C-alpha positions in Angstrom: -30.5 -69.9 -50.6 -27.1 -68.7 -49.3 -27.2 -66.9 -46.0 -24.8 -64.0 -45.2 -23.1 -64.5 -41.8 -23.8 -61.6 -39.3 -20.8 -59.5 -38.4 -20.5 -58.7 -34.7 -19.7 -54.9 -34.2 -16.3 -54.0 -32.8 -16.5 -52.6 -29.3 -15.0 -49.1 -29.3 -14.1 -47.0 -26.2 -14.0 -43.3 -26.6 -12.1 -41.2 -24.0 -13.9 -38.0 -23.0 -11.4 -35.4 -21.7 -12.0 -34.0 -18.3 -13.6 -30.5 -18.0 -11.4 -27.5 -17.4 -12.7 -27.2 -13.9 -11.8 -30.9 -13.1 -8.3 -30.4 -14.7 -7.7 -27.4 -12.6 -8.8 -29.3 -9.5 -6.2 -32.1 -10.3 -3.6 -29.5 -10.9 -4.1 -28.1 -7.4 -2.8 -31.4 -6.0 0.6 -30.9 -7.6 1.2 -27.1 -7.2 1.1 -24.4 -4.6 -2.4 -23.1 -4.0 -2.6 -19.4 -4.4 -5.1 -18.3 -1.7 -6.8 -14.9 -1.0 -8.9 -14.1 2.0 -11.9 -11.8 2.2 -13.3 -10.3 5.3 -15.8 -7.5 5.9 -17.4 -5.6 8.7 -20.6 -3.6 8.0 -20.2 -0.7 10.4 -17.4 1.5 11.5 -18.1 1.1 15.3 -15.2 0.3 17.5 -16.2 -3.3 18.4 -16.8 -4.0 14.7 -13.4 -2.7 13.7 -11.8 -4.9 16.4 -13.6 -7.8 14.8 -12.1 -6.8 11.4 -8.6 -6.8 12.8 -9.2 -10.2 14.4 -10.4 -11.6 11.0 -7.3 -10.3 9.2 -4.9 -11.9 11.7 -6.9 -15.2 11.6 -6.5 -15.5 7.8 -2.8 -14.5 7.8 -2.0 -17.1 10.3 -4.2 -19.8 8.7 -2.9 -19.4 5.2 0.7 -19.1 6.1 0.5 -22.2 8.3 -1.0 -24.4 5.6 1.6 -26.4 3.6 1.1 -25.9 -0.1 -0.8 -22.6 0.4 0.6 -19.2 -0.8 -0.9 -16.0 0.5 -2.0 -13.7 -2.4 -3.5 -11.1 -0.1 -6.0 -10.2 2.6 -8.8 -8.2 1.0 -11.0 -6.3 3.6 -13.8 -3.8 3.3 -14.7 -1.7 6.4 -18.1 0.0 7.0 -19.5 -1.4 3.8 -22.8 -3.1 3.2 -22.9 -6.7 2.0 -26.1 -6.3 0.0 -24.3 -4.9 -3.0 -20.8 -5.2 -4.5 -20.7 -1.8 -6.1 -18.9 0.1 -3.3 -16.8 -2.8 -2.0 -13.5 -1.7 -3.5 -11.3 -4.5 -2.0 -13.8 -7.1 -3.0 -13.8 -5.9 -6.6 -10.0 -5.7 -6.6 -9.9 -9.4 -5.5 -12.3 -10.5 -8.2 -10.1 -8.7 -10.8 -7.1 -10.7 -9.6 -9.1 -13.9 -10.0 -10.0 -13.0 -13.6 -6.3 -12.4 -14.3 -5.5 -16.0 -13.2 -3.6 -15.0 -10.0 -5.9 -16.6 -7.5 -6.8 -20.3 -7.1 -9.0 -20.1 -4.0 -10.8 -17.5 -1.9 -11.4 -18.2 1.8 -14.0 -16.3 3.8 -15.7 -16.6 7.1 -19.3 -17.2 5.8 -21.8 -16.6 3.0 -23.1 -13.5 4.9 -19.6 -12.0 4.9 -19.2 -12.7 1.2 -22.6 -11.3 0.1 -26.1 -10.8 1.7 -27.7 -10.7 -1.8 -28.5 -14.3 -2.8 -28.5 -13.7 -6.5 -25.1 -11.8 -6.3 -23.6 -14.6 -4.3 -24.7 -17.4 -6.7 -23.7 -15.3 -9.8 -20.2 -14.5 -8.5 -19.4 -18.0 -7.3 -20.7 -19.4 -10.6 -18.4 -17.1 -12.6 -15.4 -17.9 -10.4 -16.1 -21.6 -10.8 -16.1 -21.2 -14.6 -12.5 -19.8 -14.4 -11.5 -22.5 -11.9 -11.5 -20.4 -8.7 -12.9 -22.0 -5.6 -14.6 -20.0 -2.7 -14.4 -21.8 0.6 -17.0 -20.7 3.2 -15.5 -21.7 6.6 -18.7 -21.5 8.7 -20.8 -23.6 6.3 -17.8 -25.8 5.2 -18.8 -25.3 1.5 -16.5 -25.3 -1.5 -18.1 -23.5 -4.4 -16.0 -25.3 -7.0 -18.3 -28.3 -6.5 -21.5 -28.2 -8.6 -23.5 -29.6 -5.7 -22.6 -26.6 -3.6 -24.9 -24.2 -5.4 -28.0 -25.5 -3.6 -26.4 -24.9 -0.2 -25.2 -21.5 -1.2 -28.7 -20.6 -2.2 -30.2 -21.8 1.1 -27.6 -20.1 3.3 -27.6 -17.0 1.0 -31.3 -16.6 1.4 -30.9 -16.8 5.2 -28.3 -14.0 5.0 -30.5 -11.9 2.8 -33.4 -12.4 5.1 -31.2 -11.2 8.0 -30.4 -8.1 6.0 -34.0 -7.4 5.3 -34.9 -7.8 9.0 -32.1 -5.4 10.0 -33.3 -3.0 7.4 -36.9 -3.2 8.8 -35.6 -2.6 12.3 -33.6 0.4 11.1 -36.6 1.8 9.3 -38.8 1.3 12.4 -36.2 3.2 14.5 -36.0 6.0 12.0 -39.8 6.2 11.8 -40.1 6.4 15.6 -37.4 9.1 15.7 -39.2 11.1 13.0 -42.5 10.9 14.8 -40.8 12.6 17.7 -39.6 15.4 15.5 -35.9 14.4 15.5 -34.4 16.1 12.4 -31.2 15.0 10.7 -29.1 17.8 9.3 -26.7 17.2 6.4 -24.2 19.8 7.5 -21.5 18.7 5.1 -23.5 19.6 2.1 -25.7 22.4 3.6 -24.9 26.1 3.2 -25.8 28.4 6.1 -25.8 26.1 9.2 -23.3 24.1 11.3 -23.6 21.8 14.3 -23.6 23.9 17.5 -22.0 22.9 20.8 -25.4 21.7 22.0 -25.7 19.4 19.0 -28.4 21.6 17.4 -28.1 23.7 14.1 -26.6 27.1 14.4 -26.4 29.8 11.8 -23.0 30.5 10.0 -23.3 34.3 9.6 -21.2 34.7 6.4 -23.0 31.7 4.7 -26.4 33.0 5.8 -25.6 36.3 3.9 -25.1 34.3 0.7 -28.5 32.5 1.2 -30.3 35.9 1.8 -28.6 37.3 -1.3 -29.8 34.4 -3.4 -33.4 34.9 -2.2 -33.3 38.7 -2.7 -31.9 38.4 -6.2 -34.6 35.8 -7.1 -37.4 38.0 -5.9 -35.9 41.0 -7.7 -36.5 39.1 -10.9 -33.1 37.5 -11.5 -33.0 34.1 -13.2 -31.4 31.0 -11.8 -28.7 31.3 -14.5 -28.1 34.9 -13.5 -27.7 34.0 -9.8 -25.4 31.2 -10.7 -23.1 33.5 -12.7 -23.1 36.1 -9.9 -22.0 33.5 -7.4 -19.3 32.1 -9.6 -18.0 35.6 -10.4 -17.8 36.3 -6.7 -15.8 33.1 -6.1 -18.5 31.7 -3.8 -18.4 27.9 -3.5 -21.4 25.6 -3.7 -22.6 23.6 -0.6 -20.5 20.7 -1.9 -17.4 22.9 -2.2 -17.4 23.2 -6.0 -16.8 26.4 -7.9 -19.5 25.7 -10.6 -23.1 26.4 -9.5 -25.9 24.4 -11.1 -29.5 25.5 -11.6 -30.7 22.6 -9.5 -28.5 23.6 -6.5 -29.9 27.2 -6.5 -33.5 25.8 -6.9 -32.9 23.5 -4.0 -31.7 26.4 -1.8 -34.8 28.5 -2.8 -37.2 25.6 -2.0 -35.7 24.2 1.1 -37.9 24.8 4.1 -35.0 24.4 6.5 -34.0 28.0 5.6 -37.2 29.3 7.3 -36.5 27.2 10.4 -38.8 24.3 9.7 -38.0 20.7 8.5 -39.8 18.0 6.5 -38.8 14.5 7.6 -39.0 11.6 5.1 -38.9 13.6 1.8 -37.3 10.5 0.3 -37.0 6.8 1.2 -34.9 3.8 0.3 -37.1 1.3 -1.7 -35.4 -1.9 -0.3 -32.1 -3.0 1.3 -31.0 -4.8 -1.9 -31.4 -2.2 -4.7 -31.0 0.7 -2.3 -32.9 2.8 -4.8 -33.8 6.2 -3.4 -37.4 7.3 -4.2 -39.2 10.6 -3.7 -41.8 10.1 -1.1 -45.2 10.8 -2.8 -47.3 9.4 0.0 -45.8 5.9 0.2 -44.4 6.7 3.7 -45.5 9.0 6.4 -44.1 12.5 6.3 -43.6 14.8 9.3 -43.4 18.6 9.2 -41.5 20.1 12.2 -42.1 23.8 12.7 -39.6 26.1 14.4 -37.0 23.3 14.6 -34.0 25.7 14.4 -33.1 29.4 13.9 -34.4 30.7 10.5 -32.2 32.5 8.0 -35.2 33.5 5.8 -38.4 34.8 7.3 -41.6 32.8 6.5 -43.2 35.5 4.3 -40.1 35.9 2.1 -39.8 32.1 1.8 -43.5 31.8 0.8 -43.2 34.6 -1.8 -40.2 32.7 -3.3 -42.3 29.5 -3.6 -45.1 31.4 -5.4 -42.6 32.9 -7.8 -41.0 29.5 -8.5 -44.4 28.1 -9.3 -45.3 31.1 -11.4 -42.1 30.8 -13.5 -42.5 27.1 -13.9 -46.1 27.4 -15.0 -45.7 29.9 -17.8 -47.4 28.9 -21.0 -45.0 28.0 -23.8 -45.3 29.9 -27.1 -42.3 29.6 -29.3 -41.7 32.1 -32.1 -40.9 30.8 -35.6 -37.1 31.1 -36.3 -36.2 31.5 -32.6 -34.2 29.1 -30.4 -36.0 29.8 -27.1 -39.7 29.6 -26.1 -41.4 32.8 -25.1 -42.8 30.8 -22.1 -39.3 30.5 -20.6 -38.8 33.0 -17.8 -36.8 36.1 -18.8 -35.0 38.0 -16.1 -33.7 40.7 -18.5 -37.0 42.5 -19.4 -40.0 42.6 -17.1 -42.3 43.2 -20.1 -41.4 39.8 -21.6 -43.4 38.4 -18.7 -46.2 41.0 -18.7 -47.0 42.4 -22.1 -49.9 40.8 -23.9 -51.8 41.4 -27.1 -55.3 42.6 -26.5 -56.7 41.0 -29.7 -55.3 37.4 -29.6 -54.0 37.3 -26.0 -50.5 36.2 -27.2 -47.4 37.6 -25.5 -45.4 40.4 -27.1 -41.7 40.0 -28.0 -38.9 42.6 -27.9 -37.4 43.2 -31.4 -34.7 45.4 -32.9 -35.6 47.3 -36.1 -33.1 48.9 -38.4 -34.1 51.7 -40.6 -31.8 54.0 -42.6 -28.9 52.7 -40.6 -30.6 53.5 -37.2 -31.7 50.9 -34.7 -35.0 51.1 -32.9 -36.4 48.8 -30.1 -40.0 47.8 -30.5 -42.4 45.2 -29.0 -44.5 43.1 -31.4 -47.2 40.4 -31.0 -45.6 36.9 -31.5 -48.7 35.7 -33.5 -48.3 38.7 -35.8 -44.5 38.1 -36.2 -45.0 34.4 -37.0 -48.1 34.4 -39.2 -48.7 38.0 -40.3 -52.4 38.8 -40.2 -53.6 35.2 -40.4 -54.5 35.0 -36.6 -54.1 38.6 -35.4 -55.3 41.4 -37.7 -54.8 44.7 -35.9 -52.2 44.3 -33.1 -49.7 47.3 -33.3 -46.0 47.4 -32.9 -45.1 49.7 -30.0 -41.8 51.5 -29.6 -40.2 50.6 -26.2 -39.6 54.1 -25.0 -43.2 55.1 -25.7 -44.5 51.9 -23.9 -42.3 52.4 -20.8 -43.4 56.1 -20.5 -47.1 55.1 -20.7 -46.7 52.4 -18.0 -44.9 54.8 -15.6 -47.6 57.5 -16.2 -50.3 54.9 -15.3 -48.4 53.9 -12.1 -47.8 57.5 -11.1 -51.4 58.5 -11.8 -52.6 55.7 -9.5 -50.1 56.7 -6.8 -51.0 60.4 -6.9 -54.7 59.9 -7.0 -56.6 60.8 -3.9 -56.6 58.4 -1.0 -60.1 57.2 -1.7 -58.8 55.4 -4.9 -56.3 53.4 -2.8 -58.9 52.6 -0.2 -61.2 51.3 -2.9 -58.4 49.3 -4.4 -57.6 47.7 -1.0 -61.3 46.9 -0.4 -61.6 45.4 -3.9 -58.5 43.2 -3.4 -59.6 42.1 0.1 -63.0 40.9 -1.3 -61.2 39.0 -4.0 -59.0 37.3 -1.4 -61.8 36.1 0.7 -63.6 34.4 -2.2 -66.4 32.0 -1.6 -66.5 31.1 2.1 -65.6 27.5 2.8 -66.6 25.7 5.9 -63.5 25.0 8.0 -63.6 21.4 9.1 -60.1 21.1 10.5 -61.1 20.4 14.0 -63.4 17.6 12.9 -60.7 16.1 10.7 -58.2 16.2 13.5 -60.6 14.4 15.8 -61.3 11.7 13.2 -57.5 11.2 12.7 -57.2 10.6 16.4 -60.0 8.1 16.4 -58.4 6.2 13.5 -55.0 6.1 15.4 -56.8 4.7 18.5 -58.7 2.1 16.5 -55.7 0.9 14.7 -53.6 0.7 17.9 -56.4 -1.4 19.5 -56.4 -3.7 16.5 -52.7 -4.3 16.8 -52.7 -4.8 20.5 -55.5 -7.4 20.2 -53.3 -9.6 18.0 -51.4 -12.5 19.5 -49.6 -15.6 18.2 -52.7 -17.7 18.6 -55.1 -15.4 16.6 -52.8 -13.6 14.2 -54.8 -15.0 11.3 -57.8 -13.0 12.5 -56.2 -9.6 12.0 -58.4 -7.7 9.6 -55.9 -6.5 7.0 -58.6 -5.0 4.7 -60.0 -2.9 7.6 -56.5 -1.8 8.6 -55.7 -0.7 5.0 -59.0 1.2 4.8 -58.2 3.0 8.0 -54.8 4.0 6.8 -56.2 5.2 3.4 -58.8 7.3 5.2 -56.1 8.8 7.4 -54.0 9.6 4.4 -56.9 11.4 2.7 -57.8 13.4 5.8 -54.1 14.5 6.2 -54.1 15.8 2.7 -57.2 17.8 3.4 -55.5 19.4 6.4 -52.6 20.3 4.2 -54.9 21.9 1.7 -56.5 24.0 4.4 -53.1 25.1 5.6 -51.9 25.9 2.1 -55.0 28.0 1.2 -54.7 30.0 4.5 -51.0 30.6 3.9 -51.7 31.7 0.3 -54.3 34.3 1.5 -51.9 35.6 4.1 -49.1 35.9 1.6 -51.3 37.8 -0.8 -52.4 40.2 1.9 -48.8 40.9 2.9 -47.8 41.4 -0.7 -50.6 43.8 -1.3 -49.7 45.8 1.8 -46.2 46.2 0.3 -47.8 47.4 -3.0 -49.8 50.1 -1.1 -46.6 51.2 0.6 -44.8 51.5 -2.7 -47.6 53.4 -4.3 -47.9 55.7 -1.3 -44.2 56.4 -1.4 -44.3 57.3 -5.1 -46.8 60.1 -4.6 -45.3 63.4 -5.9 -42.0 61.6 -6.5 -41.6 61.1 -10.3 -39.6 57.9 -11.2 -38.1 56.6 -14.4 -39.1 53.2 -15.7 -37.8 50.4 -13.5 -38.1 46.7 -14.4 -38.0 45.6 -10.7 -40.8 48.0 -9.7 -42.9 46.9 -12.6 -42.5 43.2 -11.6 -43.5 44.0 -8.0 -46.8 45.8 -8.6 -48.1 44.8 -12.1 -50.1 41.7 -13.0 -49.9 42.4 -16.8 -50.0 45.2 -19.5 -52.5 44.7 -22.3 -51.9 46.5 -25.7 -55.5 47.4 -26.5 -54.7 49.4 -29.7 -52.0 51.6 -31.2 -53.3 54.4 -29.1 -54.0 52.8 -25.7 -52.8 50.2 -23.1 -54.4 48.7 -20.1 -52.3 48.4 -17.0 -53.5 45.7 -14.5 -52.1 45.9 -10.9 -51.6 42.9 -8.7 -54.9 42.4 -6.9 -57.2 43.4 -9.8 -57.3 47.1 -10.3 -57.0 48.2 -13.9 -55.9 51.6 -15.3 -56.0 52.7 -19.0 -53.3 54.9 -20.4 -52.8 56.5 -23.8 -49.6 55.8 -25.9 -48.2 59.2 -26.8 
């Protein structure tokens, strides 16, 4: 049998080209190295700015003295945090030059100067490595172009980030200590009505204070946020930020800011962490402090509280949209008081103002929204009421109440006062305050008992339970204060109503939307012959539609 001789395979050598990064590294040996320097100081204090100037001079001298190096530029950010690259304009400008191929190497003092966010530092150096740009960290003697450098960058970057977190914790502790002493920070630059006085405390700016009072008065008179915004723009009044266009949110902020009544809430918002810097509304995650009588008030406490009630009332209106209309009936209307007050006696749905045209003549009437939308399906008997007839009947009811003998007003006052008192609730505020003091003392003792040797024995579960109990008790105190303030506001409001009714005696008045808003709770259309007028506080008067 013939055997086939085996053929020895030919040895073949395949050359694998060097990577782009390695090629670029070799090229650096034969050409001028285009070098940029980056330096940063994190505060604007004088000693830090001196450090910034020293860093700039150092890099200019270093790069210009190195043979084979060409200075592209010194990029420096002043007073900017290192935990994010978003607001570091010079840093971002330098990175753009790198992407355009105009930089071969970046030199910087340390990883903490380059970035305090570990993930950002690694991501940026990795992207720069991909396009052949080296970052040299002087302090750590690391070149990012080397693949092995990433581990060291992660280690040193974590240390830098940890330092930022420790600084952030210290700053937060300092702010917390300052807040607990009632030290209030005032944003004068974006705050209308106040400026910093010679003593360092807020003082009222008279002309700006008048604008604030005007906004409050117009709102309580029934004007909408949009109406107030248009009024301010027409008058050429600038916003707190110096803009000529007023937004609803700016006006709402002015109407709800407790600083205008001389008080201040500290810690309304907080920064979630030093890396993301996300601002959160404080909903109990951090301790809040309420400082009373911190500075001169522009708006008295009663007016301010009335505005808060009106804001809540407008926001809480039930939504009932009419078929074929663009807006909801539940949206506050500043134009007609009856849009807020007129209700169908049969189906309890609000009435809407309509224009009827008959024989070429227009007539204004008010109709039940259910009846308009669905005919007699849900509301069988609600009448349409002519506006002039309705307004006359309402004013007759008001005048009749005002001109009635003094006993009626006394009975009304007694009826309202009884309603305000409600069911008596045991006031436990003193007991609550004592318990809060006990919790604070117990927690302080727990902390003082901890040392390095027994830190593991600290009862975190008990500490958390104490803090939760304190938070709940604090909320109870706030509820007591809110209820008491609400009763006081109602009494003052009712006293004003008595004054209005008393002043109207024997002084006939025409229909007035502002007056109606002030003293009426609602007007119920009982039938085509009769309405029921309900005053604030509970008194009801029936009046015929003539």
